N, C-alpha and C positions, 0 to 999 in steps of 0.2 A: 475120488474120495468115496469111501465106503460108509455105510450106516447099517444099523440093525433094525429090521422091521418085524414086528409081531402082529399077527392078524389071523382072522378066520377066513378060510377059503370060501368065496361066494360062487365062483364059477371057474371051470377048468376047460381049456381047449387043448385036447391032445394033438400031438404032431400030425397024425393022420387025418385030422379034421380041419387043419388050418385053411385049406383051400375052400372049404365049405362055409367059412365064416366071413363076415364083412369087416375085415380088419383094415386099418389104415395101411397103406403101402409100406411105410417105414417100419411099422410094427411087424407086418408079415415078413419083411426081409430080415429083421432082427431075429425073429423067432425061428426061421428056417425049419429045423426038425426038432424043435424044443417045445415045451409046454408053455402056454400062455395062461397065467393064473391071475384072477382078480381077487384081491384080498380086502377085507374090511380092516383097516388099520386099527390096532389096539384090541382086536378080538371081538367076541360077541358081547355087546353092551347089555347091561341090565335094563329093565323097564325104567328105573330111576335115571340111569344115564341117558336113555333116549329122551325122556321128558326134559331133563336138564339141558341137553343139547338143543332141543326145540326152543326152549325158553331163551337160551343165550343166542339163538340163531347161529349156532356153531355146528355145521353139519358133520356127520361122521364120515371120515374120508375113506374112499376106496382107491386102491392103487393097483396097477398092473405090473406083474413081475414075469419075466421070461426066465425059465429055469430048465435044467436037465432033470430035475427031481420029479418023480411021479407022485402026484398028490390027488386027493379026492375032495369033493365039496364037503364043507363043514369041518375039515381038518384044522387044527390050530397049528400055526407055523411060526418059527422064528428063523429069519433068513438074514444073512449078511448080503447086502445088495450095493450096486453102484448105480448112480443116476445116468439116464441117457439124455439125449437132446430133446426128447419128447416129454412134454409135461405129464407127470404122474406115472411114467413108465420107468421101470428099473430092470436090471439084469442081476442074477445072483452073481456074487463076486467070483465064484469058481467058473462061471460061464464066460464072463468078460465080454468085451466088444472087439470086433475085428477092426484093426486100425490099418488104414491104407496109407 
């Protein structure tokens, strides 16, 4: 099942740096030679949004997306993604998952 995620890029791990990062084995295997992108879901919140989230005790969600697309920190993205078996980890729909 696919869904659309909008967000601000917080961190990018390029394919050539995957081995240098402390990634979960499943995430490392899923990423292979792709980018691992951490997004703040919903984009960059305003100060009012941050205060309101704190008062409601509703944290701003960060998600991890594996993609072929080259992105940079602070980019605003809208991606069509598919869930993986790992909580909070998605792959772009065009990347898909290897099915054995």
